[in-house]
C-alpha positions in Angstrom: -0.4 5.8 22.3 -3.2 3.4 23.4 -2.3 3.9 27.1 -2.6 7.7 26.7 -5.9 7.4 24.9 -7.3 5.2 27.7 -6.1 7.4 30.5 -9.4 9.2 31.0 -11.1 10.5 34.1 -14.1 8.2 34.2 -15.3 4.9 32.8 -15.0 5.1 29.0 -18.1 3.9 27.2 -17.8 0.6 25.4 -17.2 1.1 21.7 -19.7 -1.7 21.0 -23.0 -1.0 22.9 -24.0 -4.2 24.8 -27.3 -4.4 22.9 -25.4 -4.8 19.6 -22.8 -7.3 20.6 -24.7 -10.5 19.7 -26.0 -9.2 16.4 -22.6 -7.8 15.3 -21.0 -11.0 16.2 -23.5 -12.9 14.0 -23.0 -10.4 11.2 -19.2 -10.7 11.4 -19.4 -14.5 11.1 -21.7 -14.4 8.1 -19.5 -11.8 6.5 -16.4 -13.9 7.0 -18.2 -16.9 5.4 -19.1 -14.7 2.3 -15.5 -13.6 2.0 -14.3 -17.3 2.3 -16.9 -18.5 -0.3 -16.0 -15.7 -2.8 -12.3 -16.3 -2.2 -12.6 -20.0 -3.1 -14.9 -19.3 -6.0 -12.6 -16.7 -7.6 -9.2 -18.1 -6.6 -6.6 -17.5 -9.2 -9.2 -16.2 -11.6 -8.4 -13.4 -14.1 -11.8 -12.8 -15.6 -15.1 -11.4 -14.4 -17.8 -13.8 -13.4 -21.4 -13.7 -14.7 -22.6 -11.3 -12.0 -19.5 -9.1 -12.6 -20.3 -8.9 -16.3 -23.9 -7.8 -15.8 -23.2 -5.2 -13.1 -19.9 -4.1 -14.6 -21.4 -3.4 -18.0 -24.0 -1.1 -16.4 -21.6 0.8 -14.2 -18.2 0.9 -16.0 -17.4 3.8 -18.3 -19.4 6.6 -16.7 -19.5 10.1 -18.3 -16.9 12.8 -17.6 -18.8 14.4 -14.7 -19.4 11.2 -12.9 -15.9 10.1 -13.5 -14.7 13.1 -11.5 -16.9 12.0 -8.7 -15.6 8.5 -8.9 -12.0 9.7 -8.9 -12.6 11.9 -5.9 -14.2 9.0 -4.0 -11.4 6.7 -5.0 -8.9 9.3 -3.6 -10.4 8.9 -0.2 -9.2 5.3 -0.2 -5.7 6.2 -1.3 -2.9 6.7 1.3 -3.1 10.5 1.4 -6.9 10.7 1.4 -7.2 7.9 3.9 -4.7 9.6 6.3 -6.8 12.8 6.2 -10.0 10.9 7.0 -8.5 8.8 9.8 -6.9 12.0 11.3 -10.2 13.8 11.2 -12.1 10.8 12.7 -9.6 10.4 15.5 -9.7 14.1 16.3 -13.5 14.0 16.4 -13.5 11.0 18.7 -11.1 12.6 21.1 -13.1 15.9 21.1 -16.2 13.8 22.0 -14.2 12.1 24.7 -14.5 8.7 23.1 -10.9 7.4 23.4 -11.9 3.8 22.6 -13.6 4.9 19.4 -10.4 6.8 18.5 -8.4 3.6 18.9 -10.9 1.7 16.9 -10.7 4.1 14.0 -7.0 3.4 13.7 -7.0 -0.3 14.5 -10.2 -1.1 12.6 -9.2 0.7 9.4 -5.6 -0.7 9.5 -6.7 -4.3 10.2 -9.5 -4.2 7.6 -7.1 -2.9 4.9 -4.3 -5.2 6.1 -6.7 -8.2 5.9 -7.8 -7.3 2.4 -4.2 -6.9 1.3 -3.3 -10.3 2.8 -6.3 -12.0 1.1 -5.4 -10.6 -2.2 -2.1 -12.5 -2.1 -3.9 -15.7 -0.9 -6.8 -15.6 -3.3 -4.7 -14.5 -6.3 -7.6 -13.1 -8.4 -6.3 -10.5 -10.9 -7.7 -7.7 -13.1 -6.0 -5.9 -16.0 -3.1 -8.4 -16.1 -1.3 -9.1 -12.9 -3.1 -6.6 -10.6 -4.5 -8.4 -7.5 -8.1 -7.5 -7.0 -10.0 -9.6 -4.4 -11.1 -8.1 -2.1 -11.2 -4.4 -2.6 -9.1 -2.6 0.0 -10.7 0.8 -0.8 -14.1 -0.6 -0.1 -12.9 -2.3 3.1 -11.4 1.0 4.3 -14.5 3.1 3.6 -16.8 0.5 5.2 -14.6 0.3 8.3 -14.7 4.0 8.9 -18.5 4.1 8.4 -18.9 1.2 10.9 -16.9 3.1 13.6 -18.9 6.3 13.0 -22.2 4.3 13.3 -21.1 2.6 16.5 -20.1 5.9 18.0 -23.5 7.4 17.0 -25.3 4.4 18.4 -23.6 4.8 21.8 -24.1 8.5 22.1 -27.8 8.4 21.0 -28.5 5.4 23.3 -30.1 3.5 20.5 -31.6 0.0 21.1 -30.7 -3.2 19.4 -33.0 -2.8 16.3 -32.3 0.9 15.7 -28.6 0.5 16.4 -28.1 -2.5 14.2 -30.1 -0.7 11.4 -27.9 2.4 11.7 -24.7 0.3 11.6 -25.7 -1.7 8.6 -27.1 1.4 6.7 -23.9 3.3 7.3 -21.8 0.4 6.1 -24.0 -0.2 3.1 -23.9 3.5 2.0 -20.1 3.9 2.4 -19.4 0.5 0.8 -21.8 1.2 -2.1 -20.3 4.6 -2.7 -16.7 3.4 -2.7 -17.6 0.2 -4.5 -19.4 2.1 -7.3 -16.3 4.2 -7.8 -14.0 1.2 -8.0 -16.2 -0.6 -10.6 -16.8 2.6 -12.5 -13.1 3.2 -12.8 -12.5 -0.4 -13.8 -10.2 -1.0 -10.7 -12.2 -3.9 -9.4 -14.9 -6.4 -10.2 -18.2 -6.0 -8.4 -17.6 -9.2 -6.5 -14.2 -7.7 -5.3 -16.3 -4.8 -3.9 -18.6 -7.2 -2.1 -15.6 -9.0 -0.7 -14.1 -5.8 0.6 -17.4 -4.8 2.2 -17.7 -8.1 4.0 -14.1 -8.0 5.0 -14.8 -4.8 7.0 -18.0 -6.3 8.4 -16.0 -9.3 9.7 -12.9 -7.5 10.9 -14.3 -4.3 12.6 -16.6 -6.0 15.1 -13.9 -8.4 16.1 -11.5 -5.4 16.5 -14.0 -3.5 18.5 -14.5 -6.4 20.9 -10.7 -6.6 21.4 -10.5 -2.8 22.0 -13.2 -3.1 24.7 -11.6 -6.1 26.3 -8.2 -4.5 26.4 -9.5 -1.2 27.8 -11.5 -3.0 30.5 -8.5 -5.1 31.4 -6.3 -2.0 31.7 -8.8 -0.3 33.9 -9.1 -3.3 36.2 -5.3 -3.3 36.6 -5.2 0.3 37.7 -7.8 -0.3 40.5 
């Protein structure tokens, strides 16, 4: 599959614009440290922390209308909804002739969710009994897709370091906040689980994007 996507007519644009590489690398490292710190802090915990209590009290138990919004948002992180989003995103990338971005959609989302799932078993934090909660896989997924979309937009618009980094962080924040709100409002996660999921995507997607670019460039050099 990857070989087909990379078999394009001309040099495929890098999925991470050169101007953003250093900043995204720094952000990824900081995000990984946040995930590590929260994981250690809440390892094997089964109760909300002080921050979780304050935020959760304000968000949990929304009215019927907002609950429908939360449920619809949550569905986008479920297997069926996620498959539709990923399929639409891959199609859009291919129509825009951005094969590397198409690969990153699949690989970035899969690795972000896979990492979140693995961390849940390692950290062992639970909610509502034995349900593993840290970090939020739904939030990691939504943030990962937003990051890929922002990277694609940054490349196509030719944005510089400041504007590009601002766009990437804004997209990640909006997507993560929307999905995170839904998870807390529905009582599926603690607020710090949401933060962990958001940071998981911020750590995983830049690393995956770098790997996609390296692999694509290597394949191109081999064909010459």
